[in-house]
NUMIPA-473240 format. One record per residue: residue in three letters; x, y, z of N, C-alpha, C, CB in turn. Coordinates in steps of 0.02 Angstrom, whole numbers, padded with zeros to 5 digits, always signed. Glycine has a CB too. Layout:
// residues N
ALAXYZXYZXYZXYZ
...
This chain:
// residues 266
MET-01478+00036+00511-01458+00010+00446-01430+00066+00402-01518-00023+00411
LYS-01463+00125+00404-01440+00181+00363-01369+00201+00381-01487+00241+00371
ILE-01353+00201+00446-01287+00219+00470-01235+00169+00445-01285+00223+00546
ILE-01253+00104+00446-01207+00052+00424-01191+00060+00350-01237-00018+00437
ILE-01243+00074+00309-01234+00082+00238-01189+00141+00223-01301+00091+00203
LEU-01200+00197+00259-01158+00257+00249-01086+00243+00267-01185+00315+00291
CYS-01075+00203+00320-01007+00186+00340-00973+00144+00286-01007+00147+00407
LEU-01011+00096+00258-00983+00054+00206-00965+00094+00144-01031-00002+00188
LEU-01008+00142+00126-00994+00183+00068-00934+00228+00077-01054+00226+00052
SER-00920+00246+00140-00864+00292+00153-00798+00257+00160-00878+00332+00215
ILE-00798+00191+00162-00737+00153+00174-00685+00167+00121-00752+00079+00177
PHE-00706+00175+00058-00659+00181+00004-00646+00254-00015-00683+00144-00056
THR-00668+00301+00028-00658+00372+00014-00591+00395+00041-00714+00413+00044
PHE-00550+00426+00000-00486+00451+00021-00494+00521+00049-00436+00451-00038
ALA-00468+00532+00109-00471+00597+00141-00416+00642+00116-00467+00590+00217
ILE-00363+00613+00087-00307+00652+00061-00300+00636-00013-00241+00636+00100
GLU-00291+00687-00053-00280+00677-00124-00208+00654-00135-00294+00742-00165
ILE-00200+00592-00157-00133+00563-00166-00127+00533-00236-00119+00510-00112
GLN-00066+00516-00254-00055+00480-00316-00074+00407-00305+00019+00486-00339
LYS-00106+00377-00355-00125+00307-00351-00108+00273-00417-00201+00299-00335
PRO-00067+00221-00416-00046+00190-00478-00100+00148-00510+00014+00147-00466
GLN-00099+00144-00576-00139+00096-00612-00100+00031-00617-00159+00123-00683
SER-00132-00021-00642-00098-00085-00651-00064-00090-00719-00148-00143-00643
TYR-00005-00116-00720+00034-00126-00781+00002-00181-00823+00108-00144-00765
GLN-00010-00166-00887-00042-00214-00932+00008-00251-00976-00093-00179-00974
GLY+00068-00222-00987+00119-00255-01027+00128-00226-01096+00103-00326-01032
ASP+00082-00183-01118+00088-00154-01185+00105-00080-01184+00024-00165-01224
GLU+00121-00053-01124+00138+00018-01119+00210+00030-01142+00129+00042-01046
ASN+00224+00089-01167+00292+00108-01185+00327+00136-01123+00292+00162-01244
ILE+00367+00095-01092+00397+00113-01027+00473+00122-01031+00381+00061-00975
ASN+00501+00120-01090+00573+00130-01096+00592+00199-01069+00595+00123-01170
SER+00645+00201-01030+00671+00262-00998+00629+00284-00938+00673+00318-01049
TRP+00579+00245-00919+00544+00258-00856+00590+00237-00798+00475+00220-00852
LEU+00569+00250-00737+00607+00229-00678+00567+00175-00642+00621+00288-00631
MET+00604+00128-00611+00571+00075-00574+00601+00069-00504+00577+00007-00611
SER+00558+00049-00457+00580+00040-00388+00538-00015-00356+00576+00107-00347
GLU+00563-00043-00303+00524-00095-00268+00462-00064-00236+00567-00130-00215
LYS+00406-00099-00241+00344-00079-00207+00346-00110-00137+00280-00102-00247
LEU+00355-00069-00087+00361-00093-00019+00292-00106+00011+00399-00043+00025
ASP+00285-00162+00045+00222-00182+00075+00220-00160+00148+00211-00258+00069
GLY+00211-00094+00158+00207-00067+00225+00145-00024+00232+00269-00027+00242
ILE+00149+00027+00273+00095+00075+00282+00113+00140+00246+00080+00088+00358
ARG+00074+00157+00197+00087+00219+00161+00075+00278+00209+00042+00225+00097
ALA+00121+00326+00209+00118+00382+00256+00131+00447+00220+00168+00372+00313
TYR+00084+00492+00225+00088+00558+00193+00107+00609+00247+00020+00578+00158
TRP+00164+00640+00238+00188+00692+00285+00164+00759+00259+00267+00690+00293
ASP+00122+00794+00297+00093+00857+00273+00133+00919+00293+00022+00864+00299
GLY+00193+00907+00320+00235+00962+00344+00235+00966+00419+00212+01027+00315
LYS+00188+00930+00451+00183+00930+00524+00172+00860+00553+00128+00977+00546
GLU+00131+00821+00518+00110+00756+00545+00105+00705+00488+00043+00761+00582
PHE+00104+00641+00508+00092+00586+00462+00017+00570+00459+00132+00524+00482
PHE-00006+00552+00399-00073+00527+00390-00072+00467+00344-00120+00582+00362
THR-00118+00420+00353-00124+00362+00309-00156+00384+00243-00164+00306+00342
ARG-00158+00338+00196-00187+00351+00131-00261+00369+00136-00178+00292+00085
LYS-00294+00351+00192-00365+00367+00201-00375+00423+00252-00402+00305+00223
GLY-00321+00457+00269-00327+00516+00311-00325+00504+00386-00389+00549+00295
LYS-00310+00444+00408-00303+00431+00480-00236+00457+00504-00311+00356+00496
LYS-00236+00490+00561-00174+00515+00590-00131+00457+00614-00188+00564+00647
ILE-00066+00461+00600-00017+00412+00624+00022+00445+00681+00031+00389+00566
TYR+00021+00412+00738+00052+00441+00798+00125+00420+00804+00013+00419+00862
ALA+00165+00449+00762+00237+00434+00763+00270+00470+00822+00271+00456+00696
PRO+00321+00439+00852+00358+00473+00906+00392+00536+00881+00409+00425+00938
SER+00401+00584+00924+00433+00647+00904+00505+00636+00882+00430+00698+00962
TRP+00539+00586+00913+00608+00573+00894+00612+00543+00823+00641+00525+00944
PHE+00557+00510+00802+00557+00481+00735+00554+00535+00681+00498+00432+00727
THR+00516+00587+00694+00507+00641+00645+00553+00700+00657+00435+00664+00646
LYS+00604+00691+00697+00651+00745+00709+00684+00766+00643+00705+00723+00761
ASN+00689+00831+00633+00721+00860+00573+00681+00849+00509+00790+00830+00563
PHE+00617+00831+00515+00576+00826+00455+00561+00896+00428+00509+00788+00470
PRO+00551+00903+00362+00540+00968+00332+00469+00994+00342+00556+00965+00258
ASP+00459+01058+00326+00392+01086+00329+00356+01078+00262+00396+01160+00348
PHE+00388+01044+00214+00353+01029+00151+00330+00957+00151+00400+01043+00090
GLU+00287+00940+00103+00255+00875+00102+00301+00819+00076+00193+00878+00060
LEU+00289+00759+00103+00324+00699+00081+00273+00642+00075+00381+00680+00130
ASP+00288+00595+00033+00247+00535+00027+00293+00475+00026+00201+00536-00038
GLY+00276+00424+00065+00320+00367+00069+00289+00309+00106+00385+00386+00102
GLU+00330+00261+00124+00307+00199+00154+00342+00189+00221+00319+00139+00108
LEU+00303+00178+00274+00331+00158+00339+00340+00082+00336+00285+00180+00399
TRP+00400+00059+00348+00418-00010+00329+00473-00036+00374+00441-00013+00255
THR+00479-00102+00379+00533-00134+00416+00575-00178+00369+00505-00177+00475
LYS+00541-00229+00342+00573-00276+00296+00518-00311+00256+00617-00328+00336
ARG+00539-00350+00208+00491-00386+00166+00453-00439+00208+00526-00420+00107
ASP+00391-00450+00187+00349-00502+00217+00338-00490+00292+00380-00571+00206
ASP+00326-00427+00311+00319-00409+00381+00260-00361+00393+00385-00378+00407
PHE+00209-00364+00349+00157-00314+00351+00120-00311+00418+00107-00328+00297
GLU+00101-00368+00446+00061-00367+00507+00100-00336+00565+00039-00437+00526
ASN+00165-00349+00569+00206-00318+00621+00210-00243+00611+00276-00349+00622
ILE+00221-00222+00548+00224-00150+00533+00160-00116+00552+00239-00139+00458
GLN+00104-00146+00532+00039-00115+00546+00026-00109+00621-00016-00156+00514
SER+00043-00161+00660+00031-00159+00732+00072-00103+00766+00048-00226+00763
ILE+00131-00090+00740+00174-00037+00768+00148+00032+00747+00247-00046+00746
VAL+00138+00040+00683+00122+00106+00655+00053+00131+00673+00129+00105+00580
MET+00004+00085+00678-00065+00106+00690-00083+00109+00764-00111+00060+00655
ASP-00035+00097+00808-00046+00103+00880-00049+00178+00898+00010+00067+00921
LYS-00102+00199+00931-00109+00270+00949-00061+00291+01004-00180+00284+00970
THR-00032+00242+01038+00020+00257+01088+00086+00230+01062+00002+00226+01158
PRO+00127+00272+01031+00189+00248+00999+00236+00216+01048+00224+00305+00963
SER+00264+00159+01028+00308+00120+01072+00379+00123+01046+00285+00047+01077
LEU+00424+00092+01084+00494+00088+01063+00503+00043+01001+00537+00062+01120
GLU+00449+00005+00984+00451-00037+00924+00459+00005+00862+00388-00080+00919
TRP+00445+00070+00866+00455+00115+00809+00529+00115+00787+00432+00186+00826
LYS+00574+00093+00829+00645+00090+00810+00656+00042+00752+00688+00070+00870
GLN+00609-00004+00742+00614-00051+00685+00595-00017+00619+00568-00111+00697
ILE+00558+00038+00623+00527+00069+00565+00574+00117+00529+00463+00105+00586
THR+00571+00117+00463+00603+00169+00423+00549+00203+00379+00661+00140+00379
TYR+00561+00266+00363+00516+00302+00318+00551+00305+00250+00499+00374+00344
ASN+00520+00273+00201+00550+00265+00135+00513+00310+00086+00548+00191+00112
ILE+00545+00364+00066+00514+00417+00026+00514+00399-00048+00549+00484+00038
PHE+00456+00405-00080+00453+00394-00152+00423+00454-00190+00412+00332-00167
GLU+00405+00507-00153+00377+00565-00187+00379+00627-00143+00305+00551-00208
VAL+00384+00685-00175+00380+00749-00141+00321+00787-00172+00449+00791-00147
PRO+00262+00779-00142+00202+00809-00172+00206+00884-00181+00142+00792-00129
ASN+00178+00906-00236+00169+00978-00251+00234+01017-00264+00134+01010-00194
ALA+00291+00982-00265+00353+01016-00285+00350+01030-00360+00416+00973-00266
LYS+00369+01090-00381+00364+01110-00451+00427+01088-00489+00354+01188-00456
ALA+00429+01025-00508+00487+00999-00545+00470+00929-00570+00551+00997-00500
ASP+00515+00901-00610+00504+00832-00632+00518+00784-00574+00547+00814-00693
PHE+00506+00720-00584+00511+00671-00529+00580+00669-00498+00492+00603-00554
ILE+00633+00666-00539+00701+00661-00512+00718+00722-00469+00751+00655-00570
LYS+00700+00781-00492+00714+00842-00453+00672+00846-00390+00703+00904-00496
ARG+00612+00818-00393+00570+00816-00333+00604+00774-00279+00500+00789-00349
LEU+00629+00715-00299+00664+00673-00250+00729+00706-00226+00680+00605-00281
GLU+00762+00743-00269+00823+00778-00249+00808+00829-00194+00855+00813-00309
LYS+00750+00859-00196+00731+00907-00145+00730+00874-00076+00661+00937-00161
ALA+00700+00813-00072+00699+00777-00009+00769+00754+00011+00652+00716-00014
ASN+00807+00730-00038+00874+00705-00024+00919+00761+00004+00906+00676-00087
LYS+00916+00820-00027+00957+00876-00004+00937+00897+00067+00950+00936-00051
TRP+00873+00895+00081+00850+00913+00148+00880+00867+00201+00773+00911+00152
PHE+00877+00802+00189+00899+00754+00240+00975+00746+00242+00867+00687+00229
ILE+01010+00769+00191+01084+00773+00195+01103+00826+00246+01115+00789+00126
LYS+01066+00881+00245+01080+00936+00292+01048+00925+00360+01055+01002+00263
ASN+00992+00889+00361+00954+00878+00423+00949+00802+00434+00881+00911+00419
LYS+00998+00775+00468+01005+00703+00474+00946+00670+00512+01070+00686+00508
ASN+00925+00613+00486+00877+00571+00521+00889+00499+00497+00802+00594+00506
ASN+00913+00457+00543+00932+00389+00526+00874+00344+00508+00971+00359+00582
HIS+00812+00369+00518+00753+00328+00503+00725+00343+00434+00699+00340+00556
VAL+00758+00386+00397+00733+00407+00331+00777+00380+00275+00728+00483+00327
GLN+00745+00355+00223+00781+00334+00163+00742+00358+00101+00789+00256+00161
ILE+00778+00372+00048+00747+00387-00016+00747+00322-00056+00784+00445-00055
ILE+00689+00300-00079+00685+00237-00115+00726+00240-00179+00611+00219-00131
LYS+00769+00192-00188+00813+00189-00246+00773+00180-00310+00864+00133-00239
GLN+00789+00220-00360+00757+00216-00426+00807+00191-00478+00728+00286-00446
GLU+00784+00145-00520+00826+00119-00574+00792+00130-00641+00841+00044-00563
LYS+00832+00141-00692+00804+00154-00758+00779+00089-00789+00857+00186-00803
VAL+00720+00091-00819+00694+00035-00857+00725+00035-00926+00616+00037-00861
VAL+00763-00016-00942+00795-00020-01008+00745-00045-01059+00857-00067-01005
ASN+00708-00097-01041+00656-00126-01084+00612-00171-01042+00688-00165-01144
LYS+00563-00204-01073+00517-00246-01035+00551-00308-01005+00459-00268-01080
GLU+00601-00334-01041+00638-00392-01015+00676-00372-00951+00687-00419-01067
ASN+00704-00313-00952+00739-00286-00893+00691-00279-00834+00771-00219-00910
LEU+00630-00254-00848+00579-00246-00796+00559-00314-00767+00517-00210-00823
ASN+00548-00363-00811+00526-00429-00788+00580-00463-00745+00510-00473-00849
LYS+00642-00453-00764+00697-00482-00725+00700-00450-00656+00764-00472-00761
TYR+00692-00384-00654+00692-00348-00590+00634-00371-00546+00687-00271-00602
LEU+00574-00380-00576+00516-00404-00539+00530-00473-00510+00455-00407-00584
GLU+00559-00518-00549+00574-00585-00525+00622-00583-00465+00605-00628-00581
GLU+00671-00539-00468+00718-00532-00412+00682-00511-00348+00773-00481-00430
ILE+00636-00463-00355+00598-00439-00297+00553-00494-00269+00555-00378-00317
ILE+00518-00530-00313+00473-00583-00292+00512-00639-00257+00434-00611-00352
ASN+00570-00656-00283+00611-00709-00253+00636-00690-00183+00671-00724-00298
LYS+00638-00625-00168+00658-00601-00102+00597-00590-00057+00698-00537-00108
LYS+00539-00615-00078+00475-00608-00043+00450-00536-00043+00482-00633+00029
GLY+00470-00498-00094+00444-00431-00102+00375-00433-00133+00491-00389-00143
GLU+00343-00374-00136+00274-00370-00161+00270-00359-00235+00237-00316-00125
GLY+00313-00315-00261+00309-00299-00332+00351-00239-00348+00237-00287-00352
VAL+00335-00206-00404+00375-00150-00429+00329-00092-00447+00417-00172-00491
ILE+00353-00032-00437+00319+00028-00461+00362+00058-00518+00309+00080-00403
ILE+00330+00073-00574+00365+00107-00628+00332+00175-00641+00365+00064-00693
LYS+00373+00224-00659+00349+00293-00662+00383+00331-00718+00360+00328-00594
ASP+00344+00372-00752+00372+00417-00803+00403+00477-00767+00317+00440-00854
PRO+00469+00483-00766+00502+00535-00726+00494+00606-00754+00574+00520-00719
SER+00469+00612-00815+00464+00678-00846+00402+00716-00824+00464+00671-00922
LYS+00355+00681-00791+00291+00713-00775+00295+00755-00711+00238+00659-00768
GLN+00257+00809-00711+00249+00850-00652+00206+00812-00601+00217+00919-00669
TYR+00209+00833-00538+00170+00800-00486+00095+00808-00500+00188+00827-00416
HIS+00058+00754-00490-00015+00757-00497-00044+00704-00451-00037+00745-00571
THR-00109+00710-00437-00143+00663-00393-00191+00620-00433-00181+00701-00337
GLY-00220+00571-00398-00266+00525-00431-00231+00469-00468-00310+00563-00478
ARG-00270+00425-00498-00242+00370-00536-00213+00396-00602-00294+00315-00550
SER-00158+00367-00622-00122+00395-00679-00092+00339-00722-00068+00442-00656
PRO-00094+00347-00788-00061+00298-00832+00015+00307-00833-00087+00305-00903
PHE+00039+00357-00795+00111+00370-00792+00143+00343-00728+00124+00444-00799
ILE+00102+00310-00687+00126+00275-00627+00091+00207-00626+00111+00317-00560
LEU+00130+00154-00631+00101+00087-00637+00130+00039-00586+00112+00060-00708
LYS+00088-00005-00559+00113-00057-00514+00117-00122-00553+00067-00066-00452
VAL+00172-00157-00543+00186-00219-00579+00191-00276-00529+00252-00213-00621
LYS+00147-00326-00536+00145-00382-00490+00131-00447-00527+00092-00371-00435
LYS+00146-00502-00495+00128-00567-00522+00053-00577-00517+00165-00624-00485
ALA+00026-00561-00459-00046-00563-00448-00069-00493-00429-00066-00616-00393
LYS-00132-00478-00443-00159-00414-00423-00188-00420-00353-00214-00390-00473
ASP-00198-00363-00321-00231-00365-00256-00286-00313-00253-00180-00355-00199
MET-00330-00321-00206-00389-00278-00200-00412-00279-00127-00446-00301-00247
GLU-00453-00231-00110-00481-00228-00043-00557-00235-00045-00462-00163-00008
GLY-00585-00262+00008-00657-00267+00014-00676-00265+00087-00683-00332-00019
VAL-00740-00253+00100-00763-00250+00169-00798-00315+00187-00812-00189+00179
VAL-00786-00340+00246-00818-00402+00270-00891-00387+00288-00779-00432+00332
ILE-00937-00421+00255-01008-00411+00270-01040-00474+00299-01046-00389+00207
GLY-01002-00528+00303-01028-00589+00331-00973-00638+00348-01077-00621+00284
ILE-00984-00681+00397-00935-00731+00418-00969-00799+00416-00907-00715+00489
ASN-00942-00844+00375-00971-00910+00367-00930-00961+00408-00973-00931+00293
ILE-00961-00989+00458-00928-01038+00502-00948-01108+00482-00945-01024+00576
SER-00900-01153+00478-00913-01222+00460-00950-01257+00517-00847-01259+00444
GLN-01006-01288+00502-01043-01324+00553-01004-01384+00578-01111-01347+00526
LYS-00960-01411+00535-00923-01470+00554-00862-01453+00598-00899-01507+00491
THR-00822-01405+00576-00760-01389+00612-00768-01332+00663-00706-01371+00563
LYS-00822-01293+00655-00836-01236+00700-00785-01180+00693-00838-01260+00772
VAL-00749-01178+00638-00702-01124+00624-00722-01091+00557-00628-01150+00622
LEU-00687-01037+00540-00704-00999+00480-00702-01043+00417-00656-00941+00472
LYS-00755-01039+00379-00758-01072+00314-00742-01021+00259-00828-01104+00302
SER-00773-00962+00264-00761-00909+00215-00789-00843+00242-00792-00926+00146
LEU-00765-00788+00211-00791-00722+00226-00833-00698+00167-00733-00672+00241
ALA-00889-00667+00182-00927-00634+00129-00898-00564+00121-01005-00631+00147
ILE-00876-00549+00061-00840-00486+00047-00881-00443-00001-00770-00500+00019
LYS-00884-00378+00013-00915-00331-00033-00862-00285-00061-00971-00290+00003
LEU-00859-00279-00127-00811-00236-00160-00838-00165-00169-00792-00265-00228
GLU-00794-00121-00189-00813-00051-00198-00869-00042-00248-00753-00011-00219
ASP-00871-00085-00300-00922-00079-00351-00987-00116-00334-00896-00106-00417
GLY-00990-00143-00272-01051-00176-00249-01052-00251-00259-01109-00147-00283
ILE-01005-00278-00297-01001-00351-00308-00985-00385-00242-00947-00368-00361
THR-01018-00441-00228-01005-00480-00168-00982-00550-00188-01067-00483-00121
PHE-00939-00580-00146-00916-00648-00158-00889-00677-00093-00860-00650-00214
ASN-00878-00742-00092-00852-00775-00033-00777-00787-00040-00888-00842-00021
LEU-00739-00766+00010-00667-00774+00011-00650-00829+00060-00631-00707+00031
GLY-00623-00885+00035-00615-00943+00078-00545-00972+00083-00659-00996+00055
THR-00496-00943+00048-00429-00971+00051-00379-00918+00074-00408-00998-00017
GLY-00319-00942+00095-00266-00897+00116-00261-00886+00191-00274-00832+00083
PHE-00307-00915+00229-00309-00904+00301-00265-00954+00338-00382-00908+00327
THR-00232-00932+00391-00195-00977+00435-00245-01011+00482-00140-00939+00475
ASP-00222-01063+00517-00266-01096+00566-00289-01046+00620-00229-01155+00599
LYS-00244-01002+00640-00261-00952+00691-00314-00904+00665-00199-00913+00714
GLN-00307-00883+00603-00355-00836+00573-00423-00870+00564-00330-00810+00506
ARG-00424-00936+00551-00488-00970+00545-00521-00977+00614-00478-01040+00514
LYS-00481-00980+00665-00509-00984+00733-00531-00915+00758-00458-01014+00781
TYR-00493-00864+00739-00509-00795+00759-00513-00752+00696-00456-00767+00810
PRO-00567-00758+00659-00572-00725+00593-00583-00649+00599-00629-00755+00553
PRO-00573-00614+00543-00590-00542+00541-00663-00531+00560-00576-00512+00471
LYS-00678-00470+00579-00746-00454+00601-00785-00418+00546-00743-00409+00664
ILE-00850-00419+00552-00892-00382+00505-00873-00308+00508-00968-00393+00520
GLY-00863-00278+00450-00842-00208+00446-00768-00200+00435-00861-00173+00509
ASP-00729-00253+00446-00656-00249+00434-00643-00243+00359-00620-00312+00464
ILE-00588-00208+00343-00564-00204+00274-00509-00256+00266-00538-00132+00256
VAL-00516-00299+00217-00466-00351+00205-00436-00343+00135-00496-00422+00213
THR-00373-00361+00130-00338-00361+00065-00331-00434+00042-00269-00326+00070
PHE-00344-00446-00021-00337-00513-00049-00305-00508-00118-00405-00550-00053
LYS-00271-00560-00138-00244-00562-00206-00290-00603-00250-00171-00592-00206
TYR-00286-00591-00316-00331-00626-00362-00299-00626-00432-00400-00592-00364
TYR-00328-00666-00476-00302-00673-00544-00359-00662-00595-00269-00744-00554
GLY-00375-00599-00606-00428-00583-00653-00497-00590-00624-00422-00627-00714
PHE-00549-00585-00668-00618-00586-00645-00658-00638-00685-00650-00517-00652
THR-00712-00661-00654-00760-00704-00688-00804-00661-00733-00802-00745-00638
LYS-00846-00693-00774-00892-00655-00817-00942-00615-00775-00928-00702-00864
ASN-00950-00633-00712-00996-00597-00667-00960-00543-00627-01030-00646-00620
GLY-00896-00532-00642-00860-00478-00608-00831-00496-00541-00904-00421-00601
LYS-00830-00561-00525-00803-00582-00460-00729-00600-00467-00843-00641-00431
PRO-00687-00584-00417-00615-00601-00421-00604-00676-00427-00578-00573-00359
LYS-00558-00695-00471-00543-00766-00481-00484-00787-00437-00527-00781-00555
PHE-00488-00847-00408-00434-00876-00367-00412-00828-00311-00373-00894-00411
ALA-00461-00796-00280-00446-00747-00228-00418-00781-00166-00510-00706-00210
SER-00369-00749-00135-00336-00777-00075-00322-00721-00026-00270-00814-00094
PHE-00342-00731+00036-00335-00681+00089-00261-00664+00102-00368-00706+00154
LEU-00248-00599+00111-00181-00577+00128-00177-00550+00199-00157-00524+00079
HIS-00218-00500+00215-00217-00472+00283-00274-00422+00293-00150-00437+00296
ILE-00285-00405+00356-00333-00352+00374-00295-00286+00369-00363-00362+00446
ARG-00329-00234+00345-00299-00167+00342-00332-00123+00394-00306-00135+00271
LYS-00290-00086+00431-00316-00041+00483-00298+00032+00468-00289-00061+00550
ASP-00266+00044+00411-00246+00113+00394-00298+00147+00350-00178+00113+00359
């Protein structure tokens, strides 16, 4: 039991110090910030030699994929296309890299520890890959936020294309780690992760009724919507980390209108 508890406590521990956005509330002064699409892939931190996930797991990318990569750090998203997370995860998290990696691109949104503002940090990566070609690398396009109406319109365009959301960032700030009020994620619904601590099977249908989920703050609740027929027949396992979307919290701190999105293996 002690081992299980320790494992659960360590689930939300980051092995690598990375930037983590806060949620956009709508009352921040964001004029002249930069905005870009938030890609729903596997976040990958390049330490100058290898890729690691946001929780410090090694990513076994093929050598041809990382050809001409720099010896300085990069942060970005391994991605294929919108609404394709499970396929991306199955390719990227395989310890034996396959030819399916040809579908993957590395989309850079940060150059950690570079001594410059955000725009110049991205220029460092861009200049490197102009000289050292790699067709699997892209720099995520940044657009200026004119005002909140402009941001909302951009978000709607992304959502209509089945995208996940938008990241907005104050470009004047030096690189820093941890959660920051100068990096915000903008979404229609919020999302969160929790660990599966129980599986409730319907006595009538003999398939998944709901998952008992434990959050980082210790709150537990039952997650019962968002599952496909296949997922109800073959549900996540105890100990799995799942991502779900929600719309605020109840007075008891439980996510409201929570709906399952996917299992995370990174």
